[in-house]
VMD Tcl script that builds the backbone (N, CA, C; Angstrom):
set m [mol new atoms 495]
animate dup $m
set s [atomselect $m all]
$s set {name element resname resid chain x y z} {
  {N N UNK 1 A 220.258 119.624 77.046}
  {CA C UNK 1 A 219.482 120.257 78.078}
  {C C UNK 1 A 218.676 121.404 77.500}
  {N N UNK 2 A 219.229 122.111 76.546}
  {CA C UNK 2 A 218.489 123.186 75.896}
  {C C UNK 2 A 217.233 122.646 75.207}
  {N N UNK 3 A 217.316 121.457 74.638}
  {CA C UNK 3 A 216.161 120.870 73.972}
  {C C UNK 3 A 215.046 120.614 74.972}
  {N N UNK 4 A 215.365 120.191 76.139}
  {CA C UNK 4 A 214.378 119.916 77.177}
  {C C UNK 4 A 213.706 121.224 77.603}
  {N N UNK 5 A 214.480 122.261 77.792}
  {CA C UNK 5 A 213.922 123.559 78.184}
  {C C UNK 5 A 213.004 124.079 77.086}
  {N N UNK 6 A 213.436 123.972 75.866}
  {CA C UNK 6 A 212.617 124.432 74.745}
  {C C UNK 6 A 211.337 123.621 74.689}
  {N N UNK 7 A 211.447 122.336 74.832}
  {CA C UNK 7 A 210.257 121.484 74.795}
  {C C UNK 7 A 209.316 121.803 75.957}
  {N N UNK 8 A 209.897 122.064 77.125}
  {CA C UNK 8 A 209.073 122.402 78.280}
  {C C UNK 8 A 208.351 123.718 78.031}
  {N N UNK 9 A 209.058 124.696 77.483}
  {CA C UNK 9 A 208.432 125.991 77.171}
  {C C UNK 9 A 207.343 125.801 76.105}
  {N N UNK 10 A 207.652 124.999 75.111}
  {CA C UNK 10 A 206.687 124.734 74.053}
  {C C UNK 10 A 205.444 124.066 74.632}
  {N N UNK 11 A 205.640 123.103 75.498}
  {CA C UNK 11 A 204.510 122.420 76.135}
  {C C UNK 11 A 203.706 123.406 76.977}
  {N N UNK 12 A 204.381 124.266 77.725}
  {CA C UNK 12 A 203.679 125.259 78.538}
  {C C UNK 12 A 202.898 126.222 77.648}
  {N N UNK 13 A 203.489 126.624 76.529}
  {CA C UNK 13 A 202.824 127.538 75.600}
  {C C UNK 13 A 201.607 126.863 74.973}
  {N N UNK 14 A 201.752 125.631 74.530}
  {CA C UNK 14 A 200.640 124.886 73.938}
  {C C UNK 14 A 199.552 124.691 74.978}
  {N N UNK 15 A 199.940 124.384 76.183}
  {CA C UNK 15 A 198.971 124.170 77.252}
  {C C UNK 15 A 198.172 125.450 77.524}
  {N N UNK 16 A 198.866 126.600 77.597}
  {CA C UNK 16 A 198.186 127.885 77.817}
  {C C UNK 16 A 197.258 128.189 76.655}
  {N N UNK 17 A 197.729 127.981 75.424}
  {CA C UNK 17 A 196.905 128.247 74.247}
  {C C UNK 17 A 195.691 127.329 74.194}
  {N N UNK 18 A 195.865 126.092 74.630}
  {CA C UNK 18 A 194.750 125.148 74.645}
  {C C UNK 18 A 193.684 125.621 75.633}
  {N N UNK 19 A 194.105 126.117 76.810}
  {CA C UNK 19 A 193.145 126.636 77.800}
  {C C UNK 19 A 192.437 127.858 77.228}
  {N N UNK 20 A 193.197 128.742 76.576}
  {CA C UNK 20 A 192.599 129.931 75.967}
  {C C UNK 20 A 191.639 129.510 74.866}
  {N N UNK 21 A 192.065 128.575 74.040}
  {CA C UNK 21 A 191.206 128.081 72.967}
  {C C UNK 21 A 189.937 127.460 73.544}
  {N N UNK 22 A 190.079 126.680 74.605}
  {CA C UNK 22 A 188.922 126.053 75.241}
  {C C UNK 22 A 187.977 127.109 75.792}
  {N N UNK 23 A 188.524 128.134 76.436}
  {CA C UNK 23 A 187.681 129.205 76.970}
  {C C UNK 23 A 186.965 129.946 75.845}
  {N N UNK 24 A 187.703 130.275 74.784}
  {CA C UNK 24 A 187.085 130.981 73.663}
  {C C UNK 24 A 186.002 130.129 73.005}
  {N N UNK 25 A 186.264 128.841 72.869}
  {CA C UNK 25 A 185.273 127.940 72.293}
  {C C UNK 25 A 184.030 127.897 73.169}
  {N N UNK 26 A 184.238 127.838 74.476}
  {CA C UNK 26 A 183.104 127.833 75.403}
  {C C UNK 26 A 182.283 129.104 75.308}
  {N N UNK 27 A 182.943 130.238 75.221}
  {CA C UNK 27 A 182.242 131.523 75.095}
  {C C UNK 27 A 181.473 131.563 73.775}
  {N N UNK 28 A 182.116 131.090 72.711}
  {CA C UNK 28 A 181.445 131.089 71.410}
  {C C UNK 28 A 180.219 130.186 71.424}
  {N N UNK 29 A 180.335 129.021 72.021}
  {CA C UNK 29 A 179.202 128.094 72.103}
  {C C UNK 29 A 178.081 128.699 72.939}
  {N N UNK 30 A 178.415 129.351 74.030}
  {CA C UNK 30 A 177.411 129.999 74.872}
  {C C UNK 30 A 176.701 131.098 74.099}
  {N N UNK 31 A 177.465 131.897 73.357}
  {CA C UNK 31 A 176.864 132.980 72.566}
  {C C UNK 31 A 175.929 132.416 71.506}
  {N N UNK 32 A 176.343 131.345 70.833}
  {CA C UNK 32 A 175.471 130.739 69.823}
  {C C UNK 32 A 174.226 130.161 70.472}
  {N N UNK 33 A 174.375 129.565 71.632}
  {CA C UNK 33 A 173.225 129.010 72.343}
  {C C UNK 33 A 172.250 130.085 72.758}
  {N N UNK 34 A 172.779 131.201 73.273}
  {CA C UNK 34 A 171.895 132.296 73.671}
  {C C UNK 34 A 171.217 132.914 72.465}
  {N N UNK 35 A 171.936 133.038 71.368}
  {CA C UNK 35 A 171.341 133.578 70.150}
  {C C UNK 35 A 170.226 132.661 69.664}
  {N N UNK 36 A 170.446 131.378 69.735}
  {CA C UNK 36 A 169.403 130.423 69.359}
  {C C UNK 36 A 168.196 130.544 70.260}
  {N N UNK 37 A 168.423 130.728 71.558}
  {CA C UNK 37 A 167.312 130.882 72.492}
  {C C UNK 37 A 166.548 132.167 72.237}
  {N N UNK 38 A 167.254 133.247 71.925}
  {CA C UNK 38 A 166.551 134.499 71.668}
  {C C UNK 38 A 165.729 134.374 70.401}
  {N N UNK 39 A 166.228 133.649 69.415}
  {CA C UNK 39 A 165.449 133.421 68.206}
  {C C UNK 39 A 164.216 132.593 68.499}
  {N N UNK 40 A 164.348 131.614 69.348}
  {CA C UNK 40 A 163.205 130.793 69.724}
  {C C UNK 40 A 162.223 131.607 70.538}
  {N N UNK 41 A 162.742 132.535 71.332}
  {CA C UNK 41 A 161.853 133.368 72.140}
  {C C UNK 41 A 160.950 134.200 71.259}
  {N N UNK 42 A 161.476 134.762 70.185}
  {CA C UNK 42 A 160.635 135.558 69.301}
  {C C UNK 42 A 159.651 134.660 68.563}
  {N N UNK 43 A 160.047 133.452 68.210}
  {CA C UNK 43 A 159.138 132.521 67.583}
  {C C UNK 43 A 158.038 132.150 68.561}
  {N N UNK 44 A 158.429 131.887 69.812}
  {CA C UNK 44 A 157.440 131.564 70.831}
  {C C UNK 44 A 156.470 132.707 71.036}
  {N N UNK 45 A 156.949 133.949 70.976}
  {CA C UNK 45 A 156.087 135.107 71.139}
  {C C UNK 45 A 155.093 135.183 70.007}
  {N N UNK 46 A 155.543 134.960 68.774}
  {CA C UNK 46 A 154.642 135.031 67.627}
  {C C UNK 46 A 153.563 133.962 67.723}
  {N N UNK 47 A 153.941 132.767 68.135}
  {CA C UNK 47 A 152.986 131.679 68.236}
  {C C UNK 47 A 151.997 131.944 69.362}
  {N N UNK 48 A 152.423 132.533 70.459}
  {CA C UNK 48 A 151.573 132.735 71.617}
  {C C UNK 48 A 150.837 134.069 71.627}
  {N N UNK 49 A 151.096 134.937 70.686}
  {CA C UNK 49 A 150.472 136.257 70.681}
  {C C UNK 49 A 148.954 136.155 70.606}
  {N N UNK 50 A 148.455 135.227 69.838}
  {CA C UNK 50 A 147.017 134.981 69.709}
  {C C UNK 50 A 146.418 134.670 71.086}
  {N N UNK 51 A 147.086 133.794 71.816}
  {CA C UNK 51 A 146.614 133.444 73.157}
  {C C UNK 51 A 146.823 134.589 74.145}
  {N N UNK 52 A 147.935 135.321 73.998}
  {CA C UNK 52 A 148.186 136.460 74.887}
  {C C UNK 52 A 147.064 137.487 74.774}
  {N N UNK 53 A 146.531 137.648 73.578}
  {CA C UNK 53 A 145.448 138.591 73.364}
  {C C UNK 53 A 144.145 138.081 73.968}
  {N N UNK 54 A 143.992 136.765 74.010}
  {CA C UNK 54 A 142.775 136.196 74.586}
  {C C UNK 54 A 142.096 135.171 73.705}
  {N N UNK 55 A 142.754 134.750 72.638}
  {CA C UNK 55 A 142.222 133.700 71.785}
  {C C UNK 55 A 141.112 134.167 70.862}
  {N N UNK 56 A 140.271 133.212 70.461}
  {CA C UNK 56 A 139.241 133.450 69.445}
  {C C UNK 56 A 138.256 134.544 69.852}
  {N N UNK 57 A 137.822 134.532 71.093}
  {CA C UNK 57 A 136.850 135.539 71.535}
  {C C UNK 57 A 137.419 136.948 71.450}
  {N N UNK 58 A 138.648 137.111 71.885}
  {CA C UNK 58 A 139.272 138.438 71.863}
  {C C UNK 58 A 139.518 138.904 70.433}
  {N N UNK 59 A 139.972 138.007 69.559}
  {CA C UNK 59 A 140.225 138.376 68.167}
  {C C UNK 59 A 138.906 138.718 67.468}
  {N N UNK 60 A 137.868 137.955 67.753}
  {CA C UNK 60 A 136.549 138.247 67.185}
  {C C UNK 60 A 136.043 139.606 67.664}
  {N N UNK 61 A 136.218 139.879 68.944}
  {CA C UNK 61 A 135.820 141.166 69.508}
  {C C UNK 61 A 136.632 142.306 68.905}
  {N N UNK 62 A 137.929 142.073 68.733}
  {CA C UNK 62 A 138.812 143.089 68.145}
  {C C UNK 62 A 138.409 143.389 66.700}
  {N N UNK 63 A 138.176 142.346 65.913}
  {CA C UNK 63 A 137.807 142.569 64.508}
  {C C UNK 63 A 136.444 143.238 64.404}
  {N N UNK 64 A 135.480 142.812 65.222}
  {CA C UNK 64 A 134.161 143.436 65.208}
  {C C UNK 64 A 134.215 144.897 65.622}
  {N N UNK 65 A 134.955 145.167 66.694}
  {CA C UNK 65 A 135.102 146.550 67.160}
  {C C UNK 65 A 135.816 147.424 66.145}
  {N N UNK 66 A 136.842 146.876 65.519}
  {CA C UNK 66 A 137.582 147.627 64.510}
  {C C UNK 66 A 136.681 147.965 63.323}
  {N N UNK 67 A 135.950 146.972 62.833}
  {CA C UNK 67 A 135.075 147.224 61.691}
  {C C UNK 67 A 133.968 148.222 62.038}
  {N N UNK 68 A 133.374 148.073 63.213}
  {CA C UNK 68 A 132.306 148.988 63.624}
  {C C UNK 68 A 132.818 150.422 63.685}
  {N N UNK 69 A 133.953 150.629 64.358}
  {CA C UNK 69 A 134.476 151.994 64.479}
  {C C UNK 69 A 135.003 152.512 63.147}
  {N N UNK 70 A 135.616 151.639 62.340}
  {CA C UNK 70 A 136.155 152.070 61.044}
  {C C UNK 70 A 135.029 152.463 60.088}
  {N N UNK 71 A 133.924 151.730 60.139}
  {CA C UNK 71 A 132.810 152.037 59.231}
  {C C UNK 71 A 132.104 153.335 59.632}
  {N N UNK 72 A 132.210 153.725 60.886}
  {CA C UNK 72 A 131.630 154.989 61.353}
  {C C UNK 72 A 132.581 156.165 61.136}
  {N N UNK 73 A 133.838 155.878 60.878}
  {CA C UNK 73 A 134.842 156.921 60.715}
  {C C UNK 73 A 134.702 157.560 59.334}
  {N N UNK 74 A 134.400 158.859 59.274}
  {CA C UNK 74 A 134.221 159.499 57.976}
  {C C UNK 74 A 135.474 159.452 57.095}
  {N N UNK 75 A 136.648 159.332 57.697}
  {CA C UNK 75 A 137.875 159.252 56.911}
  {C C UNK 75 A 137.955 157.956 56.104}
  {N N UNK 76 A 137.173 156.938 56.521}
  {CA C UNK 76 A 137.221 155.632 55.858}
  {C C UNK 76 A 135.958 155.320 55.052}
  {N N UNK 77 A 135.047 156.262 54.957}
  {CA C UNK 77 A 133.781 155.995 54.267}
  {C C UNK 77 A 134.001 155.612 52.800}
  {N N UNK 78 A 134.946 156.231 52.144}
  {CA C UNK 78 A 135.236 155.884 50.748}
  {C C UNK 78 A 135.802 154.486 50.601}
  {N N UNK 79 A 136.500 154.020 51.585}
  {CA C UNK 79 A 137.124 152.690 51.542}
  {C C UNK 79 A 136.139 151.588 51.915}
  {N N UNK 80 A 135.315 151.843 52.945}
  {CA C UNK 80 A 134.468 150.787 53.499}
  {C C UNK 80 A 132.977 150.989 53.241}
  {N N UNK 81 A 132.623 151.990 52.434}
  {CA C UNK 81 A 131.216 152.321 52.209}
  {C C UNK 81 A 130.360 151.167 51.722}
  {N N UNK 82 A 130.886 150.297 50.886}
  {CA C UNK 82 A 130.094 149.199 50.326}
  {C C UNK 82 A 130.352 147.854 51.002}
  {N N UNK 83 A 131.078 147.845 52.109}
  {CA C UNK 83 A 131.434 146.597 52.785}
  {C C UNK 83 A 130.296 146.170 53.714}
  {N N UNK 84 A 129.924 144.898 53.631}
  {CA C UNK 84 A 128.916 144.318 54.527}
  {C C UNK 84 A 129.629 143.831 55.791}
  {N N UNK 85 A 129.335 144.455 56.953}
  {CA C UNK 85 A 130.046 144.073 58.175}
  {C C UNK 85 A 129.855 142.609 58.572}
  {N N UNK 86 A 128.698 142.045 58.296}
  {CA C UNK 86 A 128.440 140.646 58.664}
  {C C UNK 86 A 129.333 139.692 57.870}
  {N N UNK 87 A 129.627 140.030 56.646}
  {CA C UNK 87 A 130.497 139.208 55.802}
  {C C UNK 87 A 131.969 139.507 56.084}
  {N N UNK 88 A 132.257 140.778 56.342}
  {CA C UNK 88 A 133.649 141.208 56.512}
  {C C UNK 88 A 134.237 140.800 57.860}
  {N N UNK 89 A 133.448 140.825 58.916}
  {CA C UNK 89 A 133.981 140.570 60.261}
  {C C UNK 89 A 134.675 139.219 60.396}
  {N N UNK 90 A 134.078 138.110 59.924}
  {CA C UNK 90 A 134.795 136.833 60.035}
  {C C UNK 90 A 136.092 136.800 59.214}
  {N N UNK 91 A 136.091 137.479 58.068}
  {CA C UNK 91 A 137.316 137.517 57.253}
  {C C UNK 91 A 138.419 138.272 57.987}
  {N N UNK 92 A 138.074 139.414 58.573}
  {CA C UNK 92 A 139.065 140.203 59.308}
  {C C UNK 92 A 139.553 139.411 60.521}
  {N N UNK 93 A 138.625 138.749 61.216}
  {CA C UNK 93 A 139.012 137.943 62.388}
  {C C UNK 93 A 139.952 136.813 61.993}
  {N N UNK 94 A 139.651 136.121 60.901}
  {CA C UNK 94 A 140.520 135.021 60.456}
  {C C UNK 94 A 141.886 135.525 60.015}
  {N N UNK 95 A 141.914 136.692 59.352}
  {CA C UNK 95 A 143.201 137.252 58.931}
  {C C UNK 95 A 144.022 137.654 60.158}
  {N N UNK 96 A 143.367 138.286 61.134}
  {CA C UNK 96 A 144.064 138.662 62.381}
  {C C UNK 96 A 144.576 137.424 63.088}
  {N N UNK 97 A 143.727 136.423 63.185}
  {CA C UNK 97 A 144.109 135.167 63.845}
  {C C UNK 97 A 145.345 134.570 63.182}
  {N N UNK 98 A 145.354 134.530 61.857}
  {CA C UNK 98 A 146.504 133.976 61.124}
  {C C UNK 98 A 147.758 134.809 61.362}
  {N N UNK 99 A 147.628 136.135 61.329}
  {CA C UNK 99 A 148.777 137.016 61.523}
  {C C UNK 99 A 149.337 136.925 62.943}
  {N N UNK 100 A 148.462 136.644 63.917}
  {CA C UNK 100 A 148.892 136.571 65.316}
  {C C UNK 100 A 149.350 135.174 65.724}
  {N N UNK 101 A 149.334 134.225 64.790}
  {CA C UNK 101 A 149.828 132.881 65.089}
  {C C UNK 101 A 148.784 131.971 65.687}
  {N N UNK 102 A 147.508 132.253 65.444}
  {CA C UNK 102 A 146.432 131.435 66.002}
  {C C UNK 102 A 146.118 130.184 65.213}
  {N N UNK 103 A 146.733 130.023 64.063}
  {CA C UNK 103 A 146.532 128.812 63.276}
  {C C UNK 103 A 145.351 128.876 62.325}
  {N N UNK 104 A 144.727 130.016 62.185}
  {CA C UNK 104 A 143.606 130.159 61.248}
  {C C UNK 104 A 144.128 130.285 59.827}
  {N N UNK 105 A 143.269 129.921 58.879}
  {CA C UNK 105 A 143.617 130.088 57.467}
  {C C UNK 105 A 143.298 131.522 57.083}
  {N N UNK 106 A 144.293 132.221 56.591}
  {CA C UNK 106 A 144.114 133.615 56.193}
  {C C UNK 106 A 143.277 133.690 54.919}
  {N N UNK 107 A 142.199 134.476 54.933}
  {CA C UNK 107 A 141.364 134.583 53.736}
  {C C UNK 107 A 142.016 135.405 52.622}
  {N N UNK 108 A 142.973 136.268 52.982}
  {CA C UNK 108 A 143.632 137.114 51.983}
  {C C UNK 108 A 145.087 136.697 51.840}
  {N N UNK 109 A 145.544 136.661 50.609}
  {CA C UNK 109 A 146.963 136.396 50.357}
  {C C UNK 109 A 147.739 137.685 50.619}
  {N N UNK 110 A 149.029 137.564 50.705}
  {CA C UNK 110 A 149.856 138.760 50.918}
  {C C UNK 110 A 149.723 139.720 49.736}
  {N N UNK 111 A 149.505 139.189 48.538}
  {CA C UNK 111 A 149.307 140.053 47.370}
  {C C UNK 111 A 147.981 140.809 47.468}
  {N N UNK 112 A 146.940 140.146 47.996}
  {CA C UNK 112 A 145.639 140.805 48.115}
  {C C UNK 112 A 145.681 141.947 49.119}
  {N N UNK 113 A 146.304 141.708 50.278}
  {CA C UNK 113 A 146.305 142.831 51.211}
  {C C UNK 113 A 147.368 143.861 50.881}
  {N N UNK 114 A 148.352 143.523 50.064}
  {CA C UNK 114 A 149.274 144.548 49.558}
  {C C UNK 114 A 148.531 145.450 48.562}
  {N N UNK 115 A 147.699 144.843 47.724}
  {CA C UNK 115 A 146.883 145.628 46.797}
  {C C UNK 115 A 145.883 146.475 47.568}
  {N N UNK 116 A 145.326 145.922 48.654}
  {CA C UNK 116 A 144.396 146.683 49.501}
  {C C UNK 116 A 145.081 147.870 50.140}
  {N N UNK 117 A 146.308 147.700 50.554}
  {CA C UNK 117 A 147.064 148.791 51.180}
  {C C UNK 117 A 147.338 149.913 50.190}
  {N N UNK 118 A 147.501 149.561 48.925}
  {CA C UNK 118 A 147.757 150.571 47.897}
  {C C UNK 118 A 146.550 151.483 47.677}
  {N N UNK 119 A 145.377 151.025 48.089}
  {CA C UNK 119 A 144.152 151.821 47.911}
  {C C UNK 119 A 144.013 152.937 48.946}
  {N N UNK 120 A 144.768 152.853 50.030}
  {CA C UNK 120 A 144.603 153.802 51.129}
  {C C UNK 120 A 145.394 155.084 50.918}
  {N N UNK 121 A 144.777 156.177 51.310}
  {CA C UNK 121 A 145.469 157.462 51.350}
  {C C UNK 121 A 146.193 157.543 52.690}
  {N N UNK 122 A 147.128 158.455 52.846}
  {CA C UNK 122 A 147.780 158.614 54.151}
  {C C UNK 122 A 146.774 158.909 55.273}
  {N N UNK 123 A 145.742 159.696 54.975}
  {CA C UNK 123 A 144.719 159.993 55.991}
  {C C UNK 123 A 143.970 158.718 56.394}
  {N N UNK 124 A 143.689 157.846 55.433}
  {CA C UNK 124 A 143.008 156.591 55.734}
  {C C UNK 124 A 143.909 155.651 56.545}
  {N N UNK 125 A 145.196 155.657 56.239}
  {CA C UNK 125 A 146.142 154.842 57.017}
  {C C UNK 125 A 146.139 155.278 58.478}
  {N N UNK 126 A 146.114 156.585 58.692}
  {CA C UNK 126 A 146.050 157.115 60.056}
  {C C UNK 126 A 144.741 156.721 60.729}
  {N N UNK 127 A 143.653 156.774 59.979}
  {CA C UNK 127 A 142.344 156.408 60.520}
  {C C UNK 127 A 142.318 154.933 60.928}
  {N N UNK 128 A 142.879 154.073 60.100}
  {CA C UNK 128 A 142.928 152.641 60.426}
  {C C UNK 128 A 143.734 152.434 61.703}
  {N N UNK 129 A 144.867 153.097 61.801}
  {CA C UNK 129 A 145.711 152.988 62.990}
  {C C UNK 129 A 144.973 153.471 64.238}
  {N N UNK 130 A 144.285 154.598 64.125}
  {CA C UNK 130 A 143.515 155.128 65.257}
  {C C UNK 130 A 142.430 154.155 65.697}
  {N N UNK 131 A 141.715 153.594 64.729}
  {CA C UNK 131 A 140.627 152.667 65.047}
  {C C UNK 131 A 141.147 151.347 65.614}
  {N N UNK 132 A 142.296 150.896 65.135}
  {CA C UNK 132 A 142.899 149.683 65.696}
  {C C UNK 132 A 143.277 149.922 67.152}
  {N N UNK 133 A 143.877 151.068 67.434}
  {CA C UNK 133 A 144.263 151.385 68.814}
  {C C UNK 133 A 143.047 151.442 69.724}
  {N N UNK 134 A 141.998 152.094 69.258}
  {CA C UNK 134 A 140.771 152.213 70.045}
  {C C UNK 134 A 140.165 150.826 70.315}
  {N N UNK 135 A 140.139 149.993 69.301}
  {CA C UNK 135 A 139.578 148.649 69.447}
  {C C UNK 135 A 140.439 147.781 70.359}
  {N N UNK 136 A 141.752 147.901 70.248}
  {CA C UNK 136 A 142.650 147.141 71.128}
  {C C UNK 136 A 142.466 147.546 72.584}
  {N N UNK 137 A 142.268 148.828 72.817}
  {CA C UNK 137 A 142.058 149.303 74.189}
  {C C UNK 137 A 140.806 148.691 74.801}
  {N N UNK 138 A 139.811 148.394 73.986}
  {CA C UNK 138 A 138.583 147.799 74.522}
  {C C UNK 138 A 138.726 146.288 74.734}
  {N N UNK 139 A 139.715 145.673 74.116}
  {CA C UNK 139 A 139.894 144.221 74.227}
  {C C UNK 139 A 140.870 143.843 75.343}
  {N N UNK 140 A 141.944 144.632 75.511}
  {CA C UNK 140 A 142.946 144.318 76.534}
  {C C UNK 140 A 143.440 145.595 77.200}
  {N N UNK 141 A 143.694 145.463 78.486}
  {CA C UNK 141 A 144.253 146.604 79.221}
  {C C UNK 141 A 145.764 146.477 79.376}
  {N N UNK 142 A 146.320 145.355 78.936}
  {CA C UNK 142 A 147.752 145.105 79.077}
  {C C UNK 142 A 148.521 145.879 78.004}
  {N N UNK 143 A 149.318 146.883 78.404}
  {CA C UNK 143 A 150.033 147.689 77.410}
  {C C UNK 143 A 151.051 146.890 76.603}
  {N N UNK 144 A 151.646 145.872 77.190}
  {CA C UNK 144 A 152.625 145.061 76.443}
  {C C UNK 144 A 151.930 144.261 75.345}
  {N N UNK 145 A 150.767 143.715 75.642}
  {CA C UNK 145 A 150.013 142.959 74.643}
  {C C UNK 145 A 149.556 143.904 73.534}
  {N N UNK 146 A 149.038 145.081 73.916}
  {CA C UNK 146 A 148.598 146.055 72.909}
  {C C UNK 146 A 149.755 146.453 71.998}
  {N N UNK 147 A 150.925 146.698 72.590}
  {CA C UNK 147 A 152.093 147.097 71.807}
  {C C UNK 147 A 152.525 145.990 70.842}
  {N N UNK 148 A 152.555 144.767 71.329}
  {CA C UNK 148 A 152.972 143.638 70.495}
  {C C UNK 148 A 151.982 143.396 69.362}
  {N N UNK 149 A 150.698 143.441 69.671}
  {CA C UNK 149 A 149.678 143.235 68.643}
  {C C UNK 149 A 149.729 144.379 67.630}
  {N N UNK 150 A 149.911 145.603 68.102}
  {CA C UNK 150 A 150.000 146.753 67.200}
  {C C UNK 150 A 151.196 146.611 66.270}
  {N N UNK 151 A 152.333 146.169 66.784}
  {CA C UNK 151 A 153.520 145.988 65.941}
  {C C UNK 151 A 153.294 144.893 64.898}
  {N N UNK 152 A 152.527 143.879 65.262}
  {CA C UNK 152 A 152.284 142.776 64.343}
  {C C UNK 152 A 151.214 143.116 63.312}
  {N N UNK 153 A 150.127 143.710 63.755}
  {CA C UNK 153 A 148.995 143.971 62.868}
  {C C UNK 153 A 148.985 145.371 62.260}
  {N N UNK 154 A 149.574 146.317 62.954}
  {CA C UNK 154 A 149.441 147.720 62.570}
  {C C UNK 154 A 149.712 148.021 61.119}
  {N N UNK 155 A 150.816 147.566 60.597}
  {CA C UNK 155 A 151.173 147.873 59.207}
  {C C UNK 155 A 150.344 147.081 58.207}
  {N N UNK 156 A 149.652 146.047 58.669}
  {CA C UNK 156 A 148.885 145.179 57.775}
  {C C UNK 156 A 147.398 145.510 57.755}
  {N N UNK 157 A 146.906 146.189 58.778}
  {CA C UNK 157 A 145.458 146.389 58.891}
  {C C UNK 157 A 144.878 147.209 57.745}
  {N N UNK 158 A 145.573 148.226 57.293}
  {CA C UNK 158 A 145.077 149.001 56.166}
  {C C UNK 158 A 144.884 148.136 54.936}
  {N N UNK 159 A 145.840 147.266 54.688}
  {CA C UNK 159 A 145.737 146.357 53.556}
  {C C UNK 159 A 144.625 145.350 53.712}
  {N N UNK 160 A 144.431 144.880 54.940}
  {CA C UNK 160 A 143.360 143.915 55.201}
  {C C UNK 160 A 142.004 144.582 54.967}
  {N N UNK 161 A 141.827 145.775 55.530}
  {CA C UNK 161 A 140.560 146.491 55.323}
  {C C UNK 161 A 140.389 146.885 53.855}
  {N N UNK 162 A 141.473 147.266 53.208}
  {CA C UNK 162 A 141.408 147.608 51.791}
  {C C UNK 162 A 141.071 146.421 50.908}
  {N N UNK 163 A 141.436 145.215 51.343}
  {CA C UNK 163 A 141.160 144.011 50.578}
  {C C UNK 163 A 139.700 143.578 50.677}
  {N N UNK 164 A 138.937 144.181 51.573}
  {CA C UNK 164 A 137.536 143.799 51.740}
  {C C UNK 164 A 136.676 144.201 50.550}
  {N N UNK 165 A 137.111 145.159 49.770}
  {CA C UNK 165 A 136.333 145.611 48.595}
  {C C UNK 165 A 136.622 144.746 47.397}
}
mol reanalyze $m
mol bondsrecalc $m
mol representation Tube
mol addrep $m
């Protein structure tokens, strides 16, 4: 009779542990699924950022506005003094498009715009950031889009403009 009681207790213990194990497994699977979804969400954001901004027209307007204001900025005259805006604007637009997930072919490699970034002084980096913000404000009034685009392009714009020389 003791064997039966022990077996019954053992079965009850195994049964409880199996339910706990099943619950823990379910929680773990849910957590992995949510983590996968959050990763896909950021991928989806990167792919759609180009469209969120407004597509080709908005990126073209942003690059043109940025170059126009940057070339007028005395803090950037040493960097952009010899740059032809007609030649530079499509390159900047294509680089922005590629960085924002628009599917364009980037004219500059990561090494080229890293070398371009090395040419900037801290004052020029600030000037590029100021001009990007000003240009973004003229393209979109949506603060979330401006923030997302700034986070994506902000650290790269100095290098992109520096690579134009």
